MARDRENRO-696612 format. One record per residue (C-alpha): residue number from 1; y, x, z. Coordinates in nm, 2 decimals, always signed. Example, Ala and Ser with C-alpha at 12.3 -4.5 7.8 and 13.67 -1.06 7.14 Angstrom:
R  seq      yy      xx      zz
R    1   -0.45   +1.23   +0.78
R    2   -0.11   +1.37   +0.71
***
This chain:
R  seq      yy      xx      zz
R    1   -7.60   -2.21   +2.60
R    2   -7.73   -2.32   +2.94
R    3   -7.61   -2.65   +3.10
R    4   -7.47   -2.55   +3.44
R    5   -7.52   -2.89   +3.59
R    6   -7.90   -2.88   +3.59
R    7   -8.08   -2.59   +3.74
R    8   -8.44   -2.71   +3.66
R    9   -8.60   -2.95   +3.41
R   10   -8.71   -3.17   +3.71
R   11   -8.35   -3.25   +3.79
R   12   -8.27   -3.38   +3.44
R   13   -8.22   -3.76   +3.44
R   14   -8.51   -3.95   +3.29
R   15   -8.45   -4.14   +2.96
R   16   -8.53   -4.50   +2.96
R   17   -8.66   -4.65   +2.64
R   18   -8.57   -5.01   +2.59
R   19   -8.85   -5.20   +2.41
R   20   -8.72   -5.48   +2.20
R   21   -9.04   -5.67   +2.24
R   22   -9.08   -5.85   +2.58
R   23   -9.38   -5.73   +2.78
R   24   -9.62   -6.03   +2.75
R   25   -9.60   -6.01   +2.37
R   26   -9.65   -5.64   +2.32
R   27  -10.02   -5.62   +2.31
R   28  -10.06   -5.94   +2.10
R   29   -9.81   -5.83   +1.84
R   30   -9.93   -5.47   +1.82
R   31  -10.30   -5.56   +1.78
R   32  -10.21   -5.86   +1.56
R   33  -10.01   -5.65   +1.32
R   34  -10.29   -5.39   +1.29
R   35  -10.56   -5.64   +1.26
R   36  -10.37   -5.85   +1.00
R   37  -10.35   -5.55   +0.77
R   38  -10.72   -5.49   +0.83
R   39  -10.81   -5.85   +0.74
R   40  -10.60   -5.82   +0.42
R   41  -10.77   -5.49   +0.33
R   42  -11.12   -5.61   +0.41
R   43  -11.19   -5.98   +0.40
R   44  -10.92   -6.07   +0.14
R   45  -10.93   -5.75   -0.07
R   46  -11.06   -5.93   -0.38
R   47  -10.76   -6.16   -0.39
R   48  -10.51   -6.09   -0.67
R   49  -10.25   -5.83   -0.55
R   50   -9.97   -6.05   -0.68
R   51  -10.08   -6.31   -0.42
R   52  -10.22   -6.08   -0.14
R   53   -9.92   -5.85   -0.10
R   54   -9.65   -6.12   -0.06
R   55   -9.87   -6.32   +0.17
R   56   -9.95   -6.02   +0.39
R   57   -9.58   -5.92   +0.41
R   58   -9.49   -6.28   +0.50
R   59   -9.77   -6.29   +0.77
R   60   -9.64   -5.96   +0.92
R   61   -9.29   -6.10   +0.93
R   62   -9.42   -6.40   +1.12
R   63   -9.55   -6.16   +1.39
R   64   -9.22   -5.96   +1.38
R   65   -9.02   -6.28   +1.44
R   66   -9.26   -6.38   +1.71
R   67   -9.21   -6.04   +1.88
R   68   -8.84   -6.01   +1.85
R   69   -8.70   -6.36   +1.88
R   70   -8.64   -6.40   +2.25
R   71   -8.64   -6.78   +2.29
R   72   -8.84   -6.90   +1.99
R   73   -9.09   -6.61   +1.97
R   74   -9.35   -6.77   +2.20
R   75   -9.36   -7.08   +1.98
R   76   -9.39   -6.87   +1.66
R   77   -9.68   -6.67   +1.82
R   78   -9.85   -6.99   +1.94
R   79   -9.83   -7.15   +1.59
R   80   -9.95   -6.82   +1.44
R   81  -10.24   -6.81   +1.68
R   82  -10.34   -7.17   +1.59
R   83  -10.32   -7.07   +1.22
R   84  -10.55   -6.77   +1.29
R   85  -10.81   -6.99   +1.45
R   86  -10.80   -7.23   +1.16
R   87  -10.81   -6.96   +0.89
R   88  -11.10   -6.79   +1.07
R   89  -11.29   -7.12   +1.07
R   90  -11.22   -7.16   +0.70
R   91  -11.33   -6.80   +0.62
R   92  -11.65   -6.84   +0.82
R   93  -11.73   -7.16   +0.62
R   94  -11.64   -6.99   +0.30
R   95  -11.86   -6.69   +0.38
R   96  -12.16   -6.92   +0.46
R   97  -12.12   -7.15   +0.16
R   98  -12.03   -6.87   -0.08
R   99  -12.24   -6.57   +0.02
R  100  -12.18   -6.38   -0.31
R  101  -11.81   -6.43   -0.32
R  102  -11.60   -6.11   -0.28
R  103  -11.35   -6.30   -0.06
R  104  -11.44   -6.36   +0.30
R  105  -11.61   -6.17   +0.58
R  106  -11.96   -6.06   +0.47
R  107  -12.02   -5.72   +0.63
R  108  -11.96   -5.57   +0.97
R  109  -11.64   -5.40   +0.85
R  110  -11.50   -5.73   +0.75
R  111  -11.57   -5.89   +1.09
R  112  -11.41   -5.62   +1.30
R  113  -11.04   -5.68   +1.19
R  114  -11.10   -6.06   +1.19
R  115  -11.24   -6.04   +1.54
R  116  -10.96   -5.82   +1.65
R  117  -10.70   -6.06   +1.51
R  118  -10.87   -6.35   +1.69
R  119  -10.88   -6.15   +2.01
R  120  -10.51   -6.07   +1.99
R  121  -10.41   -6.43   +1.93
R  122  -10.67   -6.56   +2.19
R  123  -10.51   -6.33   +2.45
R  124  -10.17   -6.48   +2.37
R  125  -10.31   -6.84   +2.40
R  126  -10.46   -6.75   +2.73
R  127  -10.12   -6.62   +2.85
R  128   -9.95   -6.94   +2.74
R  129  -10.22   -7.16   +2.90
R  130  -10.21   -6.97   +3.23
R  131   -9.83   -7.00   +3.25
R  132   -9.84   -7.37   +3.17
R  133  -10.11   -7.42   +3.44
R  134   -9.88   -7.25   +3.69
R  135   -9.59   -7.46   +3.58
R  136   -9.40   -7.15   +3.45
R  137   -9.22   -7.09   +3.12
R  138   -9.39   -6.85   +2.88
R  139   -9.05   -6.76   +2.74
R  140   -8.90   -6.59   +3.04
R  141   -9.05   -6.26   +3.17
R  142   -9.22   -6.30   +3.50
R  143   -9.21   -6.06   +3.80
R  144   -9.58   -5.97   +3.88
R  145   -9.53   -6.05   +4.25
R  146   -9.40   -6.40   +4.16
R  147   -9.70   -6.45   +3.93
R  148   -9.94   -6.35   +4.20
R  149   -9.76   -6.60   +4.44
R  150   -9.79   -6.88   +4.19
R  151  -10.15   -6.80   +4.11
R  152  -10.23   -6.80   +4.49
R  153  -10.05   -7.13   +4.53
R  154  -10.24   -7.29   +4.24
R  155  -10.58   -7.15   +4.37
R  156  -10.50   -7.28   +4.72
R  157  -10.41   -7.62   +4.58
R  158  -10.74   -7.63   +4.39
R  159  -10.94   -7.53   +4.69
R  160  -10.78   -7.79   +4.92
R  161  -10.76   -8.07   +4.67
R  162  -10.92   -8.40   +4.75
R  163  -11.23   -8.46   +4.53
R  164  -11.16   -8.73   +4.28
R  165  -11.37   -9.04   +4.23
R  166  -11.71   -8.98   +4.08
R  167  -11.72   -8.61   +4.19
R  168  -11.91   -8.66   +4.51
***
């Protein structure tokens, strides 16, 4: 049966998809989830499954909470990012001091997911730092025009700032 209201597909109303994850967190969470599974499957593959599976599920839940919790999500992602940096340092030290251990990044395929996870969390930290430098809240979504205005204001302030003592 043909719908008599619409005469062509171009006249049909567009469907809008509501993403439950706020825009600034989408890339971080998507890459973080994929890279976390990659780290568990590569660098940590020698860990006992009874330990690895629950820890991986818990870690993925941390990213899910960071993605979906509107007010506390940025804090959860920031803490997770700090943990990623600390765990990466520990894995690097472990790989250097225990070169024959099956746990840790030893080959190129071990470093790719670990680097991707660090990139995802590093991008999140950059987002938080930029918002704090602009005096904005990383919790609330920001209109791109407003962001450009604040960035221009910060840049103009920096260019017109008086040089401090000892900088001449």
